[in-house]
N, C-alpha and C positions, 0 to 999 in steps of 0.2 A: 340545614333548614330547620330540623327539629330543635336544635339548641337555641336557634333564634326565636322559635315560638315559645320555648320554655322560659327564656329570659324575658320575653314580652309579657308572659303571664305573671312572672314574679314581679315585674315592674308595676303591672296594673294592680296586683294584690297589695303592694305597698302604698300605692298612690291614693291620696284622699284629698280631692279637690272638689269644691262646690257640692260637698255632701255625697259624692259618688264614691262608693267603696265596693270591694269585691264581695262583701257580705250582703249587699242589697240585691234583691231579686224582684222583678216586676212581672205581673201576670196580665196579659192583654186578653180580656174576656173574663167573665165571672160565671160561666155556665156550670153544668154539673161536673165536668172534668176538672176545670180550674178550681172550683170550690173544693173538690175532693183532694186535689194536690195541695192547696193552701192549708186545709185542715190537717193533712198528714205531715207536712214539713214543719208546721208550727207545733202541732201536738207532740211530735217526736223530737223536738228540739233541734232540728236541722237549721231552722231559722227562727229568730224571735219575731213576734208579730210586728214590732217596729222596724224590722228589716225587710218587710214584705210590702210591696205596693201593688195595687190592682186598679184597673180601669175597665169600664164596661160601657158599651155604646148606648144601650137603652135602659136596662133594668137597674135602676138605682137601689131598689130594695135589696138586691143580692149583695151589693157592696156594703150596705148598712148592716146586713146580717153578719157578713164576714168581719166587719169592724167590731161588732159587738162580741162575736164568738172568739175571734183570734187576735184582735188588737191590731189589724193591718191598717195601712195608710191608703187613702184614696188619692190617685193621681188626677191632676186637673187636665192633663193632656199627654199624648204620646211623647211629645218632645220633652216635657218635664220628667216623665218616667225614664227616658233614655239618658237624661242628664244626671239622674240620681242612681240609676241601677246599671251595673255592669252586665247582669244576666237578665234577659228578657224571654219570657215564655209566651208563645202565641197560642191561644186556646180559642180562637174564633171559629166561625163557620167558614167552610172553604171559599164561599163567594165574597168574604170580607178580607181575605188575605192580601189581595192586590192593593186595596186601599190602605191597609195597615203598612205594608212594605213601602209603598210610595211616600207615605207620610214620614216613616222612620228613616228612609234612605239618606237624606241630607245630614242627619245628626248621628248616624252610627259610624263607628270606626273599628279598627282591627282589635281594639281592646274590649269591645263588647263580645258577649256570647249570646247567640240567638238560638233558642230551642223551640221547635215547632211540634205540636202534638195534633196538628190538623190533618185529617185523613186525606190521602191522595196528593198532598203538596210535596213536591220533590225538593231536595237540597239544591239541585241545579236551577229550579225555577226561582227559589228564594234568592239565590245569589245573582240571578239575572236581573232582579229588580233593584239591586243595591249598587251604589256608585263606587263603593270601596270593598275591599276584601274583608269580609266579616266571618269569623268562625260560626258555622251553622251545624246544629245537631237536629236530627229528625227522630221523633219517638212515636211509637204506636202502642199506647196503653189501652187496656180494655176496662170496662165498667167496674169490675171487682176491685179496682184501686180504691173505691169508696170505703171498703172494709179492710184495706191493707193486704188484699190477696190478689192483686192484679198481676197480669202477665205483660211485661213492658219490653218491647224490642226497640233497640236504639241503633242508629247509624250516625257516623260522624263524617263531616266534610273534611277536606284535606287541611284546612287551616286550623282545625281544632287541636290544641296541645294536650299532652298527657295529663297535665293538671286540670284542664277543663273537662276532660273525659272523666276524671275522678270526681270532680264536682257534680257533673250530671248524674253519675252513677249513685252518688250519695243522695241526691234529691229523689231519684226514682226508687231507690232501695227501700225508702220509707213507705212505698206504695205496693210493693210486692216483689215478684221475681223479675230480675233484670237480665237480659241477654243482649250482647252486642252482635249485630248482624250486618251483612252487606246490604246496601240499600236496594239492590236488585231483587232481594228476597222479600221486600216489604209487601208486595201485592199478595203473595201467598200467605204471609204472616197475618195480613189483614183478614184473609178468608179463614184462617185457622183460629187465632186467638182474638183478633179484633172483633170479628162477628161471632166467634164461638159461643159466648155466653147466651146469645139468642137461641142457638141450637139446643142448649140444655134447658132453657126456659120452655121452648116448644115441646121438648120431650116430657118435661114435668107436667105441662098442661095436658098433653095427650094421655099420659098415664093417669092423671086424676080424673079426666073425663071418661076414660075407659072404666075406671073403678066405679064411677057414678052409674054408668050404664049397667054395670054388673050388680048394682044394688047398694053400694056404699054411700053414706051420707056425704054431701059435697065438701063441707069444711074438713071433715076427717080425711077424705080422699086427697084434698089439696095439701093438708098438713103432712100426711105420710109420704106423698110423692116428693114434696120439697125436701123433707128430712132425709129421705133415702138418697137423693142426689148429693145433699150436703155431706152425709156420712160417707158415701162412696168416694167423694172428692177428698175428704180428710184421710181416708184409708189409703188412697192412691198417693197422697203427698207424704204421709208419715210412715207407711208400712215399710218402705224401702224396696218393695218388689215392683217389677215392671207390670205393665197392663196385662200382658199375656199370662203372667204367673197368677195375678189376681183373678183373672177370668177362669183359669183352671181350678183355682181354689174354691170358687163359689158355684161351679157348674158340675154336678154329678151326672153321669151319662143318662140315667133314666129319671132324673128329677124334674122339678117344675121349671127351673131356669133353663135347662136344656130344651124343654118343650117350647118355651118362648123363643129361644135363640134360633131354633129350627125355622120358625116362622120368619124371623128377621132374614135368615139366609135365603129362604125361598122367595122372599120379596126383594132380595138383592139390596139389603140395607147398605152394604159397602159401596155399591155403585151409586145409590141415591146420594149418599154423603159426598162422594167424590164429585158427582155432577153439581151438587149444591155449592161446594167449595170452589169448583172451577168457575161457576157463574159469579160468585162473590169476588174471586181474584180478577176476573175479566172486568167487572164493574169498577174495581179499584183502579185498574189501568185507565178506564174511561174517565174516572173522576180526576185523575192526575192532569187531564187536559183542560178541565173546566176553568182554572184560573187563567190559562192562556187565552181561552175564549173570551174571558172578561176583558182582555186587552182589546178585543175587537170593538168594544163600545167606544173606544177613543179614535177609531178610524175616521179620518176626515175626507180622504179621497178614495173612492171605491170604483172599481171596474166590475160591472155586472154583465156576464155573458148569458144570453138567453138562447136556448137551443130551439131548433126547428120543431121538435116534437112537443115542446112546451107551449108554443103559440099557434101551431097548425095541427089539424086532425089528419087522419090517414088519407083523406081525400084532398088535402091541401087547403081546406077552408080555415080561415083565421078563427082562433078561439078568443073572440073578443072579450069574453068575461075574464079569462085568465090574463089577457094582456092588460085589461083595465085594472085588475087587482095589482099587477106588478107596477104599472104606471103610478097608481095611487101610493104605493109604498116608496117608490123612488121620489115622488113629489114630496112626501113626508120627510124623507131624508134630506132633500134639498132645503126644505123649510127649517130643518134643524141645524142648518149651517154646513152640511156636507156637500161635497162635489161628487157627482155621479156620472160616469161614462158608461154608455150602454153599447155592448157588442152584440148585435142581434143577427142570428141566422134566420132562415125562413123565406128568403126571396125566391129560391127555386121552387120550393114546395108551394108557396103562394101563387107563383106563376102557373104551375101545373094545375092548381085548383081553379084558376080563372079561365084557362083555355078550354077545359072540359073535353079536350081531344087528345089523342095519343101523340105526343111529341117524340122525336127521335131521342133514344136514350144514349146520346153521344155527347161529347164535350160541347160541340156547337149547339145541340138541342138544349142542353142545360144552361148554356150562356144566354140563349134566347129567352128561356124561362126566367132566368134571373133578371133580365132587362124588363120583362113584363111585371114580375112580382115585386121588384124593389120599390117601384112607385106606389103600389098598393100598400106595401108595408109601411112606408114613410107617411102616407096619408093617414093611416090608422094611428100611428104614434103621434103625429102632429095634432090630430083632433083630440086625442085623450090627454095629452100634456097641456093643450090650450085650455082645457077645462080647469086646470090648476094655475093658469096664468103663466105657464112656462113655454119658452120657445125651444124648438129642437133644431139641430143642424145635421145634415147628412154628410158623412165622410166615408168614402170608398177607398180602400187601400189594397195594395198588392204586397207580395213579399219583397219586391224590389224597393218599394217605398221605404220600408223599414230597414232594409239592408244597407241602403245608401246613407252615409252620415249626413250629407247635405239635405236630402229629402226628409229624413227622419227628424232633423232639427227644425225644418220648416213646419212639419206636421205637429211637433211638440209645441211650437210657438202658437200655432192655430188653436190647438186644444187648450192651452193655458189661457188664451184670450177668451175663448168661448166659456170656459168655466168661471173666469173672472166676471163675466157678464151674466152669470147664472143661466147659461144656455146648456141644454142637455145634448151632448154629442151622441148621435146614433151611428155606430160604426159597423161596417160590413166589409167582407172581401169584395173586391171589384170583380165579380164573377164574369162580367161580360168580356173582360180582357184577360183574366187569369186562367191558367190551365192547371197548374199543379194543385192549386187549392181545391179545385173541383174534383180532381182525381183522388187526391189524398184526403180531402175534406178538412177544413180544420180551423174553424172559427174558435175552437178551444185554444189552440196555440196562438192564434191571432190575439185573443183576449189577454193572454199572458204577455205577449209582446207589447200590447198597448199599455198594460199595467206597468211594465218595466219602463217604457218610454215616458209615461205620465208620472212616474215615481209614486205610484199608488200605495196606499196603506193596506189595501185588502183586495183580493180577487175572489169574486163569487161566481161560480159556474152553476147555472140552473139547468137541470136536465129533466128526464122523465122518470128517474128512479130516486130513491131516498138517499143515495150516496154510493160509496163503494161497498160491495158485499163480498162475503167469503165465497159465494157461488152466484150464478145467475138467478135472481129472485123470481124471474118469470117462469123458470123451469124447475127450480129446486125449492120446495116449501120450507126446508130447513136452513135456507140461506140466512146469514146473520149480517146485519149492517155493521161496518167498522166505523165507530164514531170518531176515532183519532188514529192517524197514521204516525207511528213512532219510528218505523224503520222500513226501508224498501228492500225486498228480497225476491227470490224467484217465486215464492208462493204468492206474494202480492201481485207480481206481474201476471201470474196465471189467473188471478181473480179479475184482473183488469183487461182481459182479452176483449177485442172489439165486439160491441153489441149494437152497432148502429142499425136502424131500420130503413125502410125504403125512402123515408122523407129526410132522414139525417145522413150525414156523411162521416160523422165521427163515431166514437165509441168511448168506453171507459179508459182504454189505453191512451187515447189522445188527451183525455182529461188528466191522466197521470203525467204525461209529457208537459202539459200546461202547468200543472202544479209544481213540477220540478223546476221548470224555467222560472216561475215566479219566486220560488223559494231560494233559488240561486242568488236572487237579488234582494232577499230579505222580506219578501211579500208573502204573508200567510194567505192560505187559500181554503175555501169551503166549497165542496160539491154538494148540492142539495136538490130537492125536488121542487121545480118551479111551480107546480100546482098546489103545493102545501100552503095552507092558509097563513098569511102574514109571514111567509118564509124569510123575506129580507129583513123585516122588522125583528124577527126572532134572532137571526144571525147577528144583527147589530146590537142586540140586547145581551149578547154573550150566552144565549141559550144553546143547549145541546141538540143540534139539528144537523142532519147531513153528516158528511165526513170532513173532518178538520185536519188540515196539514199545517202544523205549526212551523215556526221559522227554523227550528232545529230538528225537524222530523227525520231527515235522512241526508246523507252526503250525496251531492249531485253527480259525482263521478260514477255511481253505480246505476244511474237511471239508463234505461235502454235508449239506443240511438233514436233521434227524432229528426224531423226535417230541419235543415239548417236555417238560420236566420238570413 
């Protein structure tokens, strides 16, 4: 395999058709990082200006500046750049990457080399957007590349040949120190060197402000603090000693430096730095999911599950304001050309609120409440959707309906016809005849089954929390929302233990079951707070809200056992 890749690279080096040569390089984006790279590779002779192309979506002035300074060529389109350049460097903002890759995908082949310097964008994601196997390299440079003193970590995809690795290293060596790393280390490296310059700027600013408060003139304080960090950095680079040795050299036991460092120790500077870097690394993990979230903007068929606690209060009264807000968003989605199926809980809770008397807390009692509440629930939906000129249809299902091939096929045909007529199906468990569903509760899993049956593009589960948390947020103030699930393990299952209240029958664990079922069939899932303003609109705009389960989040075989279909 390796020899095959090497031969392929040699072939592309020799090939010169339609102006495309191995020596041409294209930069997609002309921001600060791209400009710094272009100035470095042309200034140090890695590429001539005539061998460099650049394209920028908005700011034409940046390209004109680079043309004037470096003699680079401006590309008219991404397709033109790909036809002329074997190496393409993506330097856009993260939310632009999907659009770039979708445009390039039809015109890229295995003889191109794609280099990404976009924070949080994984090699796997890039490859998932391309129709052919293209060599991909991911790089994490930091801002000192502008002065040739950057720290650049690089990871290579499996299709990258040794010659291509050497080419990439030559490009980035003109910008600073280059290290090859496993892509799994990129999040920590982002927290260390990617975000690291900001830590030093913050320290320089804190030092200069402290000096001002102690009586030093502002400009002098800033000049000395900056030069002190610059000098310390040069000494660290060129002295040859490691950091601990340098620290011992400058700190005498009873001197001024020792007095200052004792304050750092008492304030636990080490712990503060570790906490800050942990937060930065976690944010890098979260950002890696944003491009996939952008894919949600293309969802055309959506299943929205609305939980009991989202639309009824603790007494079983309908939260009409919340329901109206959700209906408005669903109607907006339909007006945009999307098809929306609603799986709505709340019939039992609504029935309990209407009766105002104690009903038996038995299966039969709950079935009676469901019979009372389902009509009230549908009347509310019908009135609110009618205000938008939309018709709704009630569909009550049981597990047996979806387990039977014949009955599920009939159900799918009905759903397809309703959606074709722009009717919004309102789906619920048929609680008046179902038993297991009431006992186990689980419109969450029903919503996933409906999503699979309807071949939906997205499943949205709306509940009364902001998503999956590291701990129960109602009991633990330090609970942290998990914005993206990358892997399922025993810790995640522990976080998802049942949290259902008196009006709901599910919990976060049933939502995890639902997400896993949807993902087994390639349907991404978002769990979010139904009371959040514009929650559905935000999800469909690709914004970071709730907990996002992407298509490759976790292997389904490790998901805990759930009720069978």
